[in-house]
C-alpha positions in Angstrom: -0.1 0.1 -0.1 1.3 3.5 -0.9 1.3 6.1 1.7 -2.3 7.4 2.3 -3.3 10.6 0.4 -5.1 12.3 3.4 -5.2 16.1 2.1 -5.5 17.8 -1.2 -5.6 21.7 -1.8 -4.4 24.6 -3.9 -2.2 27.3 -2.6 -4.5 30.4 -1.8 -3.7 34.1 -2.5 -3.8 34.8 1.4 -1.3 31.8 2.2 1.8 33.3 0.1 4.4 35.8 1.8 6.2 38.7 0.5 8.9 36.4 -1.2 6.4 34.8 -3.2 6.0 31.2 -1.9 3.8 29.4 0.9 4.1 31.1 4.0 5.6 28.9 6.4 3.0 28.8 8.9 0.5 27.5 6.2 2.9 24.3 5.7 1.9 23.4 9.1 -2.2 24.2 8.5 -1.9 22.1 5.5 -0.1 19.0 7.5 -2.7 19.7 10.5 -6.0 19.3 7.9 -3.9 16.1 6.7 -3.7 15.0 10.6 -7.4 15.5 10.7 -8.3 13.5 7.8 -6.2 10.5 9.1 -8.1 10.9 12.4 -11.1 10.3 10.3 -9.8 7.5 8.4 -8.9 5.8 12.1 -12.6 6.4 13.3 -11.4 9.3 15.6 -13.9 11.9 13.8 -15.9 14.2 15.3 -18.8 11.8 16.0 -16.3 9.6 17.7 -14.7 12.5 19.7 -18.2 13.7 20.9 -19.2 10.1 22.0 -16.0 9.2 23.7 -14.6 12.5 24.6 -11.3 11.3 23.5 -8.8 12.7 20.8 -5.5 13.3 19.5 -2.9 15.8 21.0 0.2 16.7 19.3 3.3 16.1 21.2 6.0 17.0 19.0 6.6 17.8 15.4 9.5 18.4 13.2 8.7 20.6 9.9 11.2 20.6 7.0 10.9 23.0 4.1 12.7 21.5 1.0 11.2 23.5 -2.0 9.3 26.7 -2.5 5.4 26.2 -3.0 4.0 28.8 -5.4 0.4 30.5 -5.6 -2.2 28.4 -7.4 -0.1 25.2 -6.8 -2.0 21.7 -6.8 -0.7 19.9 -3.5 -1.3 16.9 -1.8 -0.3 15.1 1.5 0.8 11.6 1.8 0.8 10.1 5.2 2.7 7.3 6.3 2.3 5.7 10.0 5.7 5.0 11.4 4.9 3.3 14.4 2.1 3.1 17.3 1.8 1.8 20.9 -1.3 1.8 23.1 -1.4 5.4 23.3 0.9 7.3 20.7 1.0 7.4 17.1 4.4 8.3 15.0 3.7 9.2 11.6 5.2 11.3 8.8 3.3 13.6 6.2 5.0 14.7 3.0 3.9 17.4 0.8 4.2 17.1 -2.9 2.6 18.6 -6.1 -0.6 16.4 -7.1 1.4 15.8 -10.5 4.7 15.2 -8.9 6.7 12.5 -6.6 9.4 15.5 -5.4 8.7 16.0 -2.0 8.2 19.9 -1.2 8.2 19.6 2.6 8.4 16.9 5.4 6.7 16.7 8.8 7.1 14.0 11.5 4.6 14.0 14.3 4.1 12.2 17.3 0.6 12.2 18.7 -0.8 11.0 22.1 -4.6 9.6 22.6 -6.2 11.7 25.2 -9.2 11.5 27.4 -10.6 15.4 27.3 -12.1 14.8 30.7 -8.7 14.8 32.6 -7.2 15.6 30.1 -4.9 12.6 30.4 -3.4 10.2 28.2 -5.6 7.0 27.4 -5.3 3.8 25.6 -6.5 3.7 21.7 -9.9 1.7 21.6 -9.4 -1.8 20.2 -11.1 -0.6 16.8 -8.5 1.9 16.6 -5.7 -0.2 17.3 -6.6 -2.7 14.8 -6.8 0.1 12.0 -3.5 1.4 12.8 -2.0 -2.1 12.9 -3.4 -2.8 9.7 -2.7 0.4 7.9 0.9 0.1 9.5 1.3 -3.5 7.8 0.2 -2.3 4.4 2.8 0.4 4.5 5.9 -1.7 5.4 7.3 -1.9 2.2 7.4 1.7 2.1 10.8 3.5 2.6 11.8 5.0 5.7 11.5 9.1 5.2 14.7 10.5 4.6 14.2 13.1 7.3 12.9 10.9 9.8 14.3 11.4 13.2 16.4 14.5 12.5 17.8 16.7 15.1 18.2 20.4 14.5 21.7 21.8 15.1 24.6 23.6 13.9 27.4 21.3 13.3 30.7 22.7 14.7 34.2 22.3 13.3 36.2 20.6 15.4 38.5 23.2 17.9 42.0 23.2 16.7 44.9 23.3 19.5 
């Protein structure tokens, strides 16, 4: 199974900055909408949230800007489930032109399943775990994303004596 196409959109004029390309914050907006669509796929949609009082919270994310995205571009987000446990989901979103394989941006996320009454972490339901396991198993043939697990920092040259 290929990565899931979780969100498709056209770049709007109010999303473009003074440099003529997609403003940095709107990359994250696009990835956030893709996460919402993934939640729907997993059965964690608005109806489920209202009935269960559970949702997903973002614990951490990393966003890599690889290529400019211009006004009017048709883009899509492809989502790969990396791993999960009883309460957490690790995923990777990649942004592409709808007509191209080149990755324009990458977004790694760690999400936590939360009981909103606490709020506190709570295990996924068995049905959600089954969906997560099935999708993860179907994506085992996908390559590990090149930007997965990156750490931000400036590499220092060794100090010479």
